[in-house]
C-alpha beads as a LAMMPS data file, in Angstrom:
LAMMPS data file: protein, C-alpha beads

398 atoms
397 bonds

1 atom types
1 bond types

-500.0 500.0 xlo xhi
-500.0 500.0 ylo yhi
-500.0 500.0 zlo zhi

Masses

1 110.0

Atoms # bond

1 1 1 216.073 -157.255 -334.790
2 1 1 214.151 -155.895 -337.800
3 1 1 212.517 -158.125 -340.385
4 1 1 215.175 -157.112 -342.920
5 1 1 217.950 -157.926 -340.451
6 1 1 216.498 -161.400 -340.095
7 1 1 216.932 -161.879 -343.845
8 1 1 220.680 -161.221 -343.480
9 1 1 220.755 -158.714 -346.295
10 1 1 223.916 -156.604 -346.721
11 1 1 223.142 -152.961 -345.785
12 1 1 223.492 -151.668 -349.352
13 1 1 221.129 -154.326 -350.708
14 1 1 218.677 -153.773 -347.850
15 1 1 218.523 -150.036 -348.614
16 1 1 217.928 -150.703 -352.320
17 1 1 215.196 -153.201 -351.423
18 1 1 213.286 -150.747 -349.234
19 1 1 213.517 -148.024 -351.903
20 1 1 212.187 -150.359 -354.598
21 1 1 209.653 -152.426 -352.658
22 1 1 208.479 -150.175 -349.849
23 1 1 207.702 -150.915 -346.231
24 1 1 206.758 -154.554 -346.819
25 1 1 210.052 -155.329 -348.567
26 1 1 210.993 -157.930 -345.948
27 1 1 207.779 -159.909 -346.423
28 1 1 208.128 -159.867 -350.210
29 1 1 211.764 -160.979 -350.123
30 1 1 211.080 -163.705 -347.560
31 1 1 208.530 -165.193 -349.943
32 1 1 210.564 -164.550 -353.083
33 1 1 214.240 -163.536 -352.842
34 1 1 214.222 -162.558 -356.527
35 1 1 211.895 -159.656 -355.712
36 1 1 215.193 -157.881 -355.073
37 1 1 215.430 -157.578 -358.862
38 1 1 212.857 -154.804 -358.604
39 1 1 215.816 -152.633 -357.534
40 1 1 217.573 -151.512 -360.740
41 1 1 220.855 -150.841 -358.934
42 1 1 221.264 -154.526 -358.085
43 1 1 222.662 -157.002 -360.578
44 1 1 221.064 -160.387 -361.323
45 1 1 224.210 -162.213 -360.222
46 1 1 224.073 -160.435 -356.835
47 1 1 220.492 -161.468 -356.326
48 1 1 221.176 -165.032 -357.494
49 1 1 223.949 -165.338 -354.895
50 1 1 221.613 -164.137 -352.177
51 1 1 218.841 -166.491 -353.340
52 1 1 221.262 -169.435 -353.177
53 1 1 222.312 -168.432 -349.678
54 1 1 218.666 -168.523 -348.586
55 1 1 217.304 -171.408 -350.632
56 1 1 220.321 -173.614 -351.177
57 1 1 219.785 -176.189 -353.889
58 1 1 216.186 -175.052 -354.375
59 1 1 217.447 -171.848 -356.055
60 1 1 217.119 -173.081 -359.609
61 1 1 217.799 -171.027 -362.769
62 1 1 214.373 -171.964 -364.138
63 1 1 212.469 -171.028 -360.959
64 1 1 209.412 -169.060 -362.080
65 1 1 210.102 -166.452 -359.422
66 1 1 213.572 -165.873 -360.848
67 1 1 212.293 -165.672 -364.418
68 1 1 209.615 -163.168 -363.380
69 1 1 212.207 -161.194 -361.450
70 1 1 214.477 -160.918 -364.482
71 1 1 211.613 -159.515 -366.565
72 1 1 210.877 -156.992 -363.802
73 1 1 214.560 -156.053 -363.674
74 1 1 214.682 -155.380 -367.415
75 1 1 211.532 -153.241 -367.230
76 1 1 212.873 -151.363 -364.207
77 1 1 216.127 -150.667 -366.027
78 1 1 214.135 -149.417 -369.036
79 1 1 212.242 -147.110 -366.678
80 1 1 215.544 -145.412 -365.823
81 1 1 215.582 -144.242 -369.452
82 1 1 212.030 -142.939 -369.072
83 1 1 210.081 -145.839 -370.581
84 1 1 206.824 -147.039 -369.055
85 1 1 206.312 -149.779 -371.652
86 1 1 208.763 -152.071 -373.434
87 1 1 207.996 -154.188 -376.524
88 1 1 208.013 -157.911 -375.848
89 1 1 210.714 -158.437 -378.476
90 1 1 213.062 -156.075 -376.591
91 1 1 212.379 -157.901 -373.348
92 1 1 213.070 -161.223 -375.078
93 1 1 216.394 -159.928 -376.381
94 1 1 217.318 -158.752 -372.910
95 1 1 216.420 -162.126 -371.431
96 1 1 218.577 -163.884 -374.018
97 1 1 221.462 -161.657 -372.947
98 1 1 220.889 -162.900 -369.389
99 1 1 221.165 -166.519 -370.584
100 1 1 217.465 -167.248 -370.261
101 1 1 216.866 -170.125 -372.692
102 1 1 213.097 -169.691 -372.975
103 1 1 212.154 -166.000 -372.912
104 1 1 208.486 -166.802 -373.550
105 1 1 208.367 -168.808 -370.332
106 1 1 209.912 -165.910 -368.429
107 1 1 207.344 -163.466 -369.820
108 1 1 204.542 -165.860 -368.898
109 1 1 205.934 -166.163 -365.374
110 1 1 206.094 -162.376 -365.028
111 1 1 202.485 -161.965 -366.147
112 1 1 201.400 -164.750 -363.793
113 1 1 203.148 -163.024 -360.881
114 1 1 200.977 -159.923 -361.258
115 1 1 204.020 -157.652 -361.140
116 1 1 203.863 -157.151 -364.925
117 1 1 200.914 -156.218 -367.149
118 1 1 200.466 -157.015 -370.834
119 1 1 199.555 -154.151 -373.148
120 1 1 199.200 -153.763 -376.908
121 1 1 202.453 -151.761 -376.877
122 1 1 204.381 -154.277 -374.785
123 1 1 205.033 -155.158 -371.160
124 1 1 204.465 -152.721 -368.306
125 1 1 205.342 -152.892 -364.628
126 1 1 202.058 -153.001 -362.727
127 1 1 202.865 -149.872 -360.703
128 1 1 203.584 -147.787 -363.778
129 1 1 200.501 -149.125 -365.524
130 1 1 198.412 -147.944 -362.585
131 1 1 199.739 -144.366 -362.475
132 1 1 199.356 -143.887 -366.245
133 1 1 195.833 -145.262 -366.184
134 1 1 194.870 -143.204 -363.128
135 1 1 196.017 -140.022 -364.858
136 1 1 194.190 -140.911 -368.081
137 1 1 191.046 -141.627 -366.028
138 1 1 191.416 -138.298 -364.207
139 1 1 191.720 -136.385 -367.501
140 1 1 188.718 -138.203 -368.959
141 1 1 186.631 -137.516 -365.843
142 1 1 187.651 -133.847 -365.865
143 1 1 186.774 -133.377 -369.538
144 1 1 183.610 -135.442 -369.205
145 1 1 182.510 -133.246 -366.313
146 1 1 182.798 -130.079 -368.385
147 1 1 186.415 -129.118 -367.732
148 1 1 188.803 -128.073 -370.487
149 1 1 192.526 -128.571 -371.020
150 1 1 194.733 -125.991 -372.730
151 1 1 198.443 -126.446 -373.338
152 1 1 201.088 -123.783 -373.931
153 1 1 204.603 -124.399 -375.215
154 1 1 206.873 -121.994 -373.383
155 1 1 208.396 -121.213 -370.010
156 1 1 206.619 -123.174 -367.296
157 1 1 206.859 -126.157 -364.988
158 1 1 204.421 -128.521 -366.691
159 1 1 207.128 -130.647 -368.336
160 1 1 208.594 -131.294 -364.881
161 1 1 205.339 -132.624 -363.429
162 1 1 204.842 -136.364 -363.100
163 1 1 201.621 -138.348 -363.317
164 1 1 200.791 -138.128 -359.620
165 1 1 201.392 -134.355 -359.453
166 1 1 199.184 -133.720 -362.487
167 1 1 196.475 -136.012 -361.126
168 1 1 196.547 -134.054 -357.851
169 1 1 196.350 -130.756 -359.749
170 1 1 193.247 -131.987 -361.555
171 1 1 191.664 -133.103 -358.290
172 1 1 192.031 -129.580 -356.876
173 1 1 190.114 -127.929 -359.752
174 1 1 186.346 -127.324 -359.946
175 1 1 184.565 -129.595 -362.428
176 1 1 184.092 -126.922 -365.100
177 1 1 187.465 -125.205 -364.706
178 1 1 190.164 -124.835 -367.351
179 1 1 193.454 -126.635 -366.763
180 1 1 196.260 -124.586 -368.338
181 1 1 199.668 -126.270 -368.509
182 1 1 202.750 -124.469 -369.775
183 1 1 206.021 -126.218 -370.514
184 1 1 208.440 -127.062 -373.292
185 1 1 208.603 -130.679 -374.529
186 1 1 211.709 -129.841 -376.586
187 1 1 213.750 -129.416 -373.408
188 1 1 215.613 -132.174 -371.639
189 1 1 213.428 -134.670 -369.849
190 1 1 213.285 -133.013 -366.444
191 1 1 212.977 -136.012 -364.153
192 1 1 214.724 -139.395 -364.113
193 1 1 211.586 -141.422 -363.573
194 1 1 209.506 -142.960 -366.343
195 1 1 206.959 -141.129 -368.445
196 1 1 206.544 -137.798 -370.196
197 1 1 202.981 -136.728 -369.381
198 1 1 203.133 -133.125 -370.613
199 1 1 204.812 -134.073 -373.896
200 1 1 202.259 -136.867 -374.363
201 1 1 199.410 -134.403 -373.823
202 1 1 200.910 -132.061 -376.430
203 1 1 201.620 -134.785 -378.980
204 1 1 198.301 -136.580 -378.531
205 1 1 196.520 -133.947 -380.647
206 1 1 193.532 -134.139 -378.299
207 1 1 193.863 -130.684 -376.741
208 1 1 194.489 -127.164 -378.088
209 1 1 198.154 -126.164 -378.024
210 1 1 199.582 -122.639 -378.195
211 1 1 202.777 -123.266 -380.194
212 1 1 205.908 -121.070 -380.273
213 1 1 204.488 -119.074 -383.194
214 1 1 201.864 -117.629 -380.866
215 1 1 202.696 -114.751 -378.501
216 1 1 205.215 -116.314 -376.089
217 1 1 204.346 -116.802 -372.414
218 1 1 206.016 -114.370 -370.023
219 1 1 209.709 -115.176 -369.518
220 1 1 210.239 -117.008 -372.792
221 1 1 213.305 -116.088 -374.882
222 1 1 212.537 -113.583 -377.637
223 1 1 214.478 -111.832 -380.383
224 1 1 217.656 -113.519 -381.566
225 1 1 217.581 -115.988 -378.674
226 1 1 214.043 -116.986 -379.629
227 1 1 215.065 -117.391 -383.275
228 1 1 218.042 -119.517 -382.241
229 1 1 215.790 -121.637 -380.024
230 1 1 213.368 -122.257 -382.889
231 1 1 216.229 -123.279 -385.178
232 1 1 217.751 -125.673 -382.629
233 1 1 214.312 -127.150 -381.929
234 1 1 214.121 -127.907 -385.679
235 1 1 217.621 -129.414 -385.761
236 1 1 219.783 -126.622 -387.137
237 1 1 222.379 -124.358 -385.546
238 1 1 222.536 -121.171 -387.633
239 1 1 225.514 -118.782 -387.673
240 1 1 225.256 -115.842 -385.292
241 1 1 225.819 -112.298 -386.502
242 1 1 228.838 -110.649 -384.902
243 1 1 226.859 -107.406 -384.698
244 1 1 224.107 -108.978 -382.585
245 1 1 224.982 -108.712 -378.915
246 1 1 221.982 -110.705 -377.724
247 1 1 223.679 -113.959 -378.751
248 1 1 227.474 -114.286 -378.741
249 1 1 229.592 -117.338 -379.523
250 1 1 233.029 -117.606 -377.924
251 1 1 235.502 -120.222 -379.142
252 1 1 238.173 -121.714 -376.913
253 1 1 241.133 -124.057 -377.424
254 1 1 240.340 -126.465 -374.579
255 1 1 238.486 -126.884 -371.310
256 1 1 241.005 -124.872 -369.315
257 1 1 240.589 -121.873 -371.612
258 1 1 236.804 -122.300 -371.370
259 1 1 237.052 -121.907 -367.586
260 1 1 239.167 -118.781 -367.959
261 1 1 236.805 -117.227 -370.491
262 1 1 233.700 -118.061 -368.448
263 1 1 235.246 -116.420 -365.391
264 1 1 235.959 -113.299 -367.430
265 1 1 232.484 -113.253 -369.012
266 1 1 230.607 -113.486 -365.714
267 1 1 232.753 -111.099 -363.718
268 1 1 233.671 -108.495 -366.341
269 1 1 232.639 -108.735 -369.999
270 1 1 228.866 -109.224 -369.710
271 1 1 228.386 -106.794 -366.772
272 1 1 230.514 -104.119 -368.453
273 1 1 229.186 -104.459 -372.014
274 1 1 225.559 -105.349 -371.384
275 1 1 224.803 -104.138 -367.877
276 1 1 223.850 -107.500 -366.376
277 1 1 225.429 -107.822 -362.917
278 1 1 227.125 -111.139 -362.071
279 1 1 224.215 -112.240 -359.868
280 1 1 221.871 -112.024 -362.907
281 1 1 224.084 -114.366 -364.953
282 1 1 223.861 -118.154 -364.846
283 1 1 226.386 -120.567 -366.331
284 1 1 225.141 -123.972 -367.486
285 1 1 227.299 -126.920 -368.560
286 1 1 226.583 -130.625 -369.205
287 1 1 228.666 -132.150 -366.393
288 1 1 229.926 -131.561 -362.874
289 1 1 233.436 -132.909 -363.430
290 1 1 236.097 -132.032 -365.979
291 1 1 237.991 -128.899 -366.912
292 1 1 234.722 -127.242 -367.998
293 1 1 232.418 -128.879 -365.446
294 1 1 230.505 -127.049 -362.729
295 1 1 233.202 -127.596 -360.094
296 1 1 235.967 -126.025 -362.198
297 1 1 233.763 -123.216 -363.513
298 1 1 232.519 -122.252 -360.049
299 1 1 236.108 -122.154 -358.832
300 1 1 237.180 -119.965 -361.765
301 1 1 234.356 -117.472 -361.168
302 1 1 234.767 -117.402 -357.396
303 1 1 238.509 -116.778 -357.674
304 1 1 237.876 -113.645 -359.763
305 1 1 235.160 -112.338 -357.446
306 1 1 236.828 -113.133 -354.127
307 1 1 236.067 -110.273 -351.761
308 1 1 234.473 -108.116 -354.493
309 1 1 231.232 -109.821 -355.460
310 1 1 228.240 -111.742 -354.079
311 1 1 228.957 -114.991 -352.234
312 1 1 227.520 -117.795 -354.344
313 1 1 228.360 -121.449 -354.808
314 1 1 226.175 -122.047 -357.867
315 1 1 227.479 -119.646 -360.498
316 1 1 227.601 -122.729 -362.729
317 1 1 225.067 -125.542 -362.652
318 1 1 224.360 -128.515 -364.868
319 1 1 221.929 -128.156 -367.746
320 1 1 219.691 -130.771 -366.099
321 1 1 219.439 -128.770 -362.879
322 1 1 218.726 -125.573 -364.795
323 1 1 215.638 -127.128 -366.389
324 1 1 212.515 -125.012 -366.006
325 1 1 214.415 -121.914 -364.857
326 1 1 215.486 -118.762 -366.722
327 1 1 217.851 -115.889 -365.954
328 1 1 218.324 -112.467 -367.597
329 1 1 221.697 -113.630 -368.983
330 1 1 223.108 -117.128 -369.443
331 1 1 226.435 -118.613 -370.465
332 1 1 225.957 -122.006 -372.148
333 1 1 229.119 -124.098 -372.033
334 1 1 229.330 -126.962 -374.551
335 1 1 232.816 -128.449 -374.122
336 1 1 234.448 -131.085 -376.287
337 1 1 235.045 -133.224 -373.190
338 1 1 231.260 -133.643 -372.824
339 1 1 230.206 -133.520 -376.461
340 1 1 229.381 -137.229 -376.479
341 1 1 226.541 -136.472 -374.053
342 1 1 225.224 -133.470 -375.970
343 1 1 222.086 -134.027 -378.017
344 1 1 219.427 -131.708 -379.378
345 1 1 217.342 -131.480 -376.166
346 1 1 220.422 -130.707 -374.069
347 1 1 221.697 -128.060 -376.500
348 1 1 218.200 -126.544 -376.734
349 1 1 217.841 -126.408 -372.959
350 1 1 221.298 -124.892 -372.516
351 1 1 220.685 -122.205 -375.137
352 1 1 217.291 -121.139 -373.779
353 1 1 218.202 -120.362 -370.147
354 1 1 218.796 -116.653 -370.823
355 1 1 215.872 -114.336 -371.638
356 1 1 217.875 -111.243 -372.622
357 1 1 221.391 -112.463 -373.403
358 1 1 223.142 -115.729 -374.277
359 1 1 226.836 -116.450 -374.663
360 1 1 227.815 -119.893 -375.952
361 1 1 231.347 -120.985 -375.053
362 1 1 232.732 -124.082 -376.761
363 1 1 235.899 -125.792 -377.874
364 1 1 233.976 -128.464 -379.804
365 1 1 233.740 -126.694 -383.177
366 1 1 231.376 -128.301 -385.712
367 1 1 230.628 -131.182 -383.328
368 1 1 227.987 -129.027 -381.629
369 1 1 226.170 -128.437 -384.926
370 1 1 226.332 -132.178 -385.670
371 1 1 224.914 -133.038 -382.246
372 1 1 221.981 -130.682 -382.771
373 1 1 221.287 -132.063 -386.250
374 1 1 221.752 -135.777 -385.665
375 1 1 221.190 -136.600 -382.001
376 1 1 217.493 -136.254 -381.365
377 1 1 217.611 -137.404 -377.763
378 1 1 216.176 -140.577 -376.347
379 1 1 212.462 -140.934 -377.038
380 1 1 210.458 -142.273 -374.110
381 1 1 208.048 -145.123 -374.790
382 1 1 204.776 -144.485 -372.970
383 1 1 201.108 -145.447 -373.220
384 1 1 199.453 -142.212 -372.120
385 1 1 198.508 -140.854 -375.558
386 1 1 196.861 -144.162 -376.513
387 1 1 195.071 -144.379 -373.152
388 1 1 193.732 -140.824 -373.513
389 1 1 192.583 -141.433 -377.081
390 1 1 190.637 -144.508 -375.998
391 1 1 189.063 -142.882 -372.937
392 1 1 188.046 -139.681 -374.699
393 1 1 186.617 -141.727 -377.595
394 1 1 184.488 -143.552 -375.035
395 1 1 183.111 -140.184 -373.882
396 1 1 182.111 -139.145 -377.401
397 1 1 181.076 -142.572 -378.604
398 1 1 183.586 -142.470 -381.499

Bonds

1 1 1 2
2 1 2 3
3 1 3 4
4 1 4 5
5 1 5 6
6 1 6 7
7 1 7 8
8 1 8 9
9 1 9 10
10 1 10 11
11 1 11 12
12 1 12 13
13 1 13 14
14 1 14 15
15 1 15 16
16 1 16 17
17 1 17 18
18 1 18 19
19 1 19 20
20 1 20 21
21 1 21 22
22 1 22 23
23 1 23 24
24 1 24 25
25 1 25 26
26 1 26 27
27 1 27 28
28 1 28 29
29 1 29 30
30 1 30 31
31 1 31 32
32 1 32 33
33 1 33 34
34 1 34 35
35 1 35 36
36 1 36 37
37 1 37 38
38 1 38 39
39 1 39 40
40 1 40 41
41 1 41 42
42 1 42 43
43 1 43 44
44 1 44 45
45 1 45 46
46 1 46 47
47 1 47 48
48 1 48 49
49 1 49 50
50 1 50 51
51 1 51 52
52 1 52 53
53 1 53 54
54 1 54 55
55 1 55 56
56 1 56 57
57 1 57 58
58 1 58 59
59 1 59 60
60 1 60 61
61 1 61 62
62 1 62 63
63 1 63 64
64 1 64 65
65 1 65 66
66 1 66 67
67 1 67 68
68 1 68 69
69 1 69 70
70 1 70 71
71 1 71 72
72 1 72 73
73 1 73 74
74 1 74 75
75 1 75 76
76 1 76 77
77 1 77 78
78 1 78 79
79 1 79 80
80 1 80 81
81 1 81 82
82 1 82 83
83 1 83 84
84 1 84 85
85 1 85 86
86 1 86 87
87 1 87 88
88 1 88 89
89 1 89 90
90 1 90 91
91 1 91 92
92 1 92 93
93 1 93 94
94 1 94 95
95 1 95 96
96 1 96 97
97 1 97 98
98 1 98 99
99 1 99 100
100 1 100 101
101 1 101 102
102 1 102 103
103 1 103 104
104 1 104 105
105 1 105 106
106 1 106 107
107 1 107 108
108 1 108 109
109 1 109 110
110 1 110 111
111 1 111 112
112 1 112 113
113 1 113 114
114 1 114 115
115 1 115 116
116 1 116 117
117 1 117 118
118 1 118 119
119 1 119 120
120 1 120 121
121 1 121 122
122 1 122 123
123 1 123 124
124 1 124 125
125 1 125 126
126 1 126 127
127 1 127 128
128 1 128 129
129 1 129 130
130 1 130 131
131 1 131 132
132 1 132 133
133 1 133 134
134 1 134 135
135 1 135 136
136 1 136 137
137 1 137 138
138 1 138 139
139 1 139 140
140 1 140 141
141 1 141 142
142 1 142 143
143 1 143 144
144 1 144 145
145 1 145 146
146 1 146 147
147 1 147 148
148 1 148 149
149 1 149 150
150 1 150 151
151 1 151 152
152 1 152 153
153 1 153 154
154 1 154 155
155 1 155 156
156 1 156 157
157 1 157 158
158 1 158 159
159 1 159 160
160 1 160 161
161 1 161 162
162 1 162 163
163 1 163 164
164 1 164 165
165 1 165 166
166 1 166 167
167 1 167 168
168 1 168 169
169 1 169 170
170 1 170 171
171 1 171 172
172 1 172 173
173 1 173 174
174 1 174 175
175 1 175 176
176 1 176 177
177 1 177 178
178 1 178 179
179 1 179 180
180 1 180 181
181 1 181 182
182 1 182 183
183 1 183 184
184 1 184 185
185 1 185 186
186 1 186 187
187 1 187 188
188 1 188 189
189 1 189 190
190 1 190 191
191 1 191 192
192 1 192 193
193 1 193 194
194 1 194 195
195 1 195 196
196 1 196 197
197 1 197 198
198 1 198 199
199 1 199 200
200 1 200 201
201 1 201 202
202 1 202 203
203 1 203 204
204 1 204 205
205 1 205 206
206 1 206 207
207 1 207 208
208 1 208 209
209 1 209 210
210 1 210 211
211 1 211 212
212 1 212 213
213 1 213 214
214 1 214 215
215 1 215 216
216 1 216 217
217 1 217 218
218 1 218 219
219 1 219 220
220 1 220 221
221 1 221 222
222 1 222 223
223 1 223 224
224 1 224 225
225 1 225 226
226 1 226 227
227 1 227 228
228 1 228 229
229 1 229 230
230 1 230 231
231 1 231 232
232 1 232 233
233 1 233 234
234 1 234 235
235 1 235 236
236 1 236 237
237 1 237 238
238 1 238 239
239 1 239 240
240 1 240 241
241 1 241 242
242 1 242 243
243 1 243 244
244 1 244 245
245 1 245 246
246 1 246 247
247 1 247 248
248 1 248 249
249 1 249 250
250 1 250 251
251 1 251 252
252 1 252 253
253 1 253 254
254 1 254 255
255 1 255 256
256 1 256 257
257 1 257 258
258 1 258 259
259 1 259 260
260 1 260 261
261 1 261 262
262 1 262 263
263 1 263 264
264 1 264 265
265 1 265 266
266 1 266 267
267 1 267 268
268 1 268 269
269 1 269 270
270 1 270 271
271 1 271 272
272 1 272 273
273 1 273 274
274 1 274 275
275 1 275 276
276 1 276 277
277 1 277 278
278 1 278 279
279 1 279 280
280 1 280 281
281 1 281 282
282 1 282 283
283 1 283 284
284 1 284 285
285 1 285 286
286 1 286 287
287 1 287 288
288 1 288 289
289 1 289 290
290 1 290 291
291 1 291 292
292 1 292 293
293 1 293 294
294 1 294 295
295 1 295 296
296 1 296 297
297 1 297 298
298 1 298 299
299 1 299 300
300 1 300 301
301 1 301 302
302 1 302 303
303 1 303 304
304 1 304 305
305 1 305 306
306 1 306 307
307 1 307 308
308 1 308 309
309 1 309 310
310 1 310 311
311 1 311 312
312 1 312 313
313 1 313 314
314 1 314 315
315 1 315 316
316 1 316 317
317 1 317 318
318 1 318 319
319 1 319 320
320 1 320 321
321 1 321 322
322 1 322 323
323 1 323 324
324 1 324 325
325 1 325 326
326 1 326 327
327 1 327 328
328 1 328 329
329 1 329 330
330 1 330 331
331 1 331 332
332 1 332 333
333 1 333 334
334 1 334 335
335 1 335 336
336 1 336 337
337 1 337 338
338 1 338 339
339 1 339 340
340 1 340 341
341 1 341 342
342 1 342 343
343 1 343 344
344 1 344 345
345 1 345 346
346 1 346 347
347 1 347 348
348 1 348 349
349 1 349 350
350 1 350 351
351 1 351 352
352 1 352 353
353 1 353 354
354 1 354 355
355 1 355 356
356 1 356 357
357 1 357 358
358 1 358 359
359 1 359 360
360 1 360 361
361 1 361 362
362 1 362 363
363 1 363 364
364 1 364 365
365 1 365 366
366 1 366 367
367 1 367 368
368 1 368 369
369 1 369 370
370 1 370 371
371 1 371 372
372 1 372 373
373 1 373 374
374 1 374 375
375 1 375 376
376 1 376 377
377 1 377 378
378 1 378 379
379 1 379 380
380 1 380 381
381 1 381 382
382 1 382 383
383 1 383 384
384 1 384 385
385 1 385 386
386 1 386 387
387 1 387 388
388 1 388 389
389 1 389 390
390 1 390 391
391 1 391 392
392 1 392 393
393 1 393 394
394 1 394 395
395 1 395 396
396 1 396 397
397 1 397 398
């Protein structure tokens, strides 16, 4: 019998516990059943039921371990939206929503537990505090040792790299080398975990940045696509000239017609008119399900190519999965059924997957323009820029 089996955890809860707490999950839970709240997929009421089954009448609502666990749960849930730090007032509001009568006592319990760290910007889970600080220390040591950092906004993988990956990349460089990172902070956040290290490096103002006005890195959209990208980045969606074949907008009545038109575009219209074969064309759409989701679009394309074209299962992919990749031609699908999930970063990412041609297919009308103008995307609260400013000031004595 394993240590987790001895704790009589349901299999689903046991799996979530190991993912959140690591190999010593059993020891942590045996000492404090509310450590299960470190798993964001579990609900407080689930964990409370388990705690009562283990502790009986000793499982009190005001137990410091429970209060600390609820704070950790709120911070872990915030991390799902990319945040590494959460203002104390937001945590207090969340605790009130969980019927915690004294939020200050819960925050104090969390800090006492060592699982949460206090920062000028708010509360931070200790693990996230460590990785941010380690990366800031690595940058400071690299610069202090004579290395330089240069950032380029364009096609590259830097925006998809997390703290640990960037720290490892620094460790592999000679002391006086130049670290060049290329990525696009205007795109969708590429990973579900917390943080935004590349965007923080760009926005910190501490390192030279080659902006889009400079000669674009290889593979970046140019011409009309590049102009459209710049406009969307700024929050506008300009009209497209009918005479310009680099960018084409196709209107549809509904999701079913979108699927029909996408099938025709990939298998006939774009190859015939522009010379891009089907295998050089990628379709991107916000969702997997729905009449204009990846499942339906892949089926529509495959049915037209059956026996006559390359065998692929990924003619259409989600915008999230297309992050960091480009194709000669792209079809960006922005359907009304998904328009509630479309914001500026998603629209920007969708419209910049093609380097030579872009077709936008939509049945959402002016709602796309409104999404680009008004929905800026979810900002991620992080500490990295402040940590870097402080550490580099220490190097210069400022």
